[in-house]
ZAMARGU-4260 file (C-alpha; in steps of 0.2 Angstrom, whole numbers, plus 5000, padded with zeros to 4 digits):
<rodrens>
0) 5287/4763/5528 | 5286/4777/5516 | 5270/4788/5515 | 5266/4794/5497 | 5258/4810/5503
5) 5273/4815/5514 | 5283/4830/5507 | 5302/4831/5506 | 5303/4847/5515 | 5310/4848/5533
10) 5299/4845/5548 | 5295/4860/5559 | 5289/4862/5576 | 5275/4873/5584 | 5267/4872/5601
15) 5250/4878/5609 | 5243/4878/5626 | 5224/4875/5624 | 5219/4857/5628 | 5209/4845/5640
20) 5215/4829/5648 | 5202/4815/5651 | 5210/4801/5662 | 5195/4789/5661 | 5198/4786/5642
25) 5217/4791/5642 | 5214/4805/5630 | 5220/4823/5627 | 5210/4834/5616 | 5219/4850/5610
30) 5221/4863/5597 | 5236/4856/5589 | 5239/4871/5578 | 5229/4888/5579 | 5224/4896/5563
35) 5229/4915/5561 | 5240/4916/5577 | 5257/4924/5574 | 5272/4915/5581 | 5290/4922/5581
40) 5300/4908/5573 | 5317/4905/5564 | 5315/4899/5546 | 5331/4894/5537 | 5341/4903/5549
45) 5332/4920/5550 | 5318/4926/5562 | 5301/4930/5555 | 5283/4930/5560 | 5273/4915/5555
50) 5254/4910/5554 | 5245/4895/5548 | 5230/4898/5537 | 5214/4889/5539 | 5213/4874/5528
55) 5232/4871/5529 | 5229/4853/5535 | 5214/4849/5525 | 5213/4830/5522 | 5223/4825/5537
60) 5208/4818/5546 | 5210/4803/5533 | 5226/4798/5541 | 5223/4802/5559 | 5228/4785/5565
65) 5246/4787/5557 | 5250/4802/5567 | 5260/4797/5583 | 5262/4806/5599 | 5279/4807/5607
70) 5288/4817/5621 | 5299/4832/5616 | 5299/4828/5597 | 5309/4812/5601 | 5302/4799/5589
75) 5309/4785/5600 | 5298/4791/5615 | 5281/4787/5608 | 5267/4789/5621 | 5252/4787/5609
80) 5243/4792/5593 | 5230/4803/5586 | 5212/4795/5586 | 5204/4809/5577 | 5209/4825/5568
85) 5198/4840/5564 | 5206/4852/5552 | 5190/4862/5549 | 5187/4869/5566 | 5188/4888/5567
90) 5200/4889/5581 | 5213/4878/5571 | 5218/4860/5569 | 5210/4850/5583 | 5217/4833/5588
95) 5211/4820/5600 | 5225/4809/5606 | 5225/4792/5615 | 5239/4790/5627 | 5246/4773/5630
100) 5245/4764/5647 | 5264/4764/5650 | 5275/4773/5663 | 5279/4787/5651 | 5261/4788/5645
105) 5255/4789/5663 | 5268/4803/5667 | 5263/4812/5651 | 5244/4812/5656 | 5248/4818/5674
110) 5260/4832/5668 | 5248/4837/5654 | 5234/4838/5667 | 5245/4849/5678 | 5249/4860/5663
115) 5267/4856/5665 | 5267/4849/5647 | 5260/4857/5631 | 5257/4851/5614 | 5269/4855/5600
120) 5266/4850/5581 | 5279/4843/5570 | 5274/4848/5552 | 5282/4851/5535 | 5277/4864/5522
125) 5270/4856/5506 | 5277/4862/5489 | 5269/4879/5485 | 5262/4879/5503 | 5269/4895/5509
130) 5268/4914/5505 | 5281/4926/5510 | 5275/4944/5515 | 5282/4961/5521 | 5299/4958/5512
135) 5300/4941/5519 | 5297/4946/5537 | 5281/4936/5538 | 5277/4918/5532 | 5259/4912/5529
140) 5258/4893/5528 | 5244/4888/5517 | 5247/4869/5515 | 5256/4858/5527 | 5259/4840/5531
145) 5256/4834/5550 | 5271/4823/5554 | 5268/4821/5573 | 5262/4829/5589 | 5274/4830/5604
150) 5271/4834/5622 | 5284/4847/5627 | 5288/4858/5643 | 5285/4875/5633 | 5274/4879/5618
155) 5277/4892/5604 | 5260/4900/5607 | 5261/4905/5625 | 5263/4923/5631 | 5275/4933/5620
160) 5278/4918/5609 | 5297/4916/5612 | 5300/4898/5608 | 5310/4894/5592 | 5307/4877/5584
165) 5320/4865/5578 | 5322/4866/5559 | 5327/4851/5548 | 5321/4833/5547 | 5315/4824/5563
170) 5331/4814/5564 | 5342/4830/5562 | 5350/4837/5578 | 5342/4853/5586 | 5350/4870/5583
175) 5368/4872/5589 | 5363/4889/5594 | 5346/4888/5603 | 5350/4903/5614 | 5355/4914/5600
180) 5340/4908/5590 | 5329/4913/5605 | 5338/4930/5607 | 5335/4934/5588 | 5316/4929/5590
185) 5315/4942/5605 | 5324/4955/5595 | 5312/4952/5580 | 5297/4953/5591 | 5303/4969/5599
190) 5307/4977/5583 | 5290/4973/5575 | 5279/4976/5591 | 5274/4958/5593
</rodrens>
């Protein structure tokens, strides 16, 4: 089914590590996307630093139940859905996720509790929702559409921020050169002292 508020721009992925698992009610609460945190990413084939502005996800709380949770950005491996989204928190977009009572859901809760999985956001930049700075070396996202939340082995916002997200639509194949993309992100981070 088509969502009239959904942009046509590609879905992008970002990850964080700050979350809590509650087994009793099968929920995970997490900062899905921190505001103002820099991440070394590759956008349209070139490395840059990116940050998400506060207010970028305003209004998403009205469609929380439509945001699904999956494993590894694989839309066919759904493990739950968002039950609440809080875009106005100072630390970033906060999400409360309910994980299904299935073998994959049980595994997801256990691995998340052991900090072996971290959240990663699939989002699209809305038309006019980005500003390029420093001769296109930095991108500031000011308006974004939250497509889904995935639980992945490694997040973009841990340590030196080395993860590179897949660009393109959710159905598109991942980068053919993920290692090269990673090296480019490392070089960019080294050159700019990140």
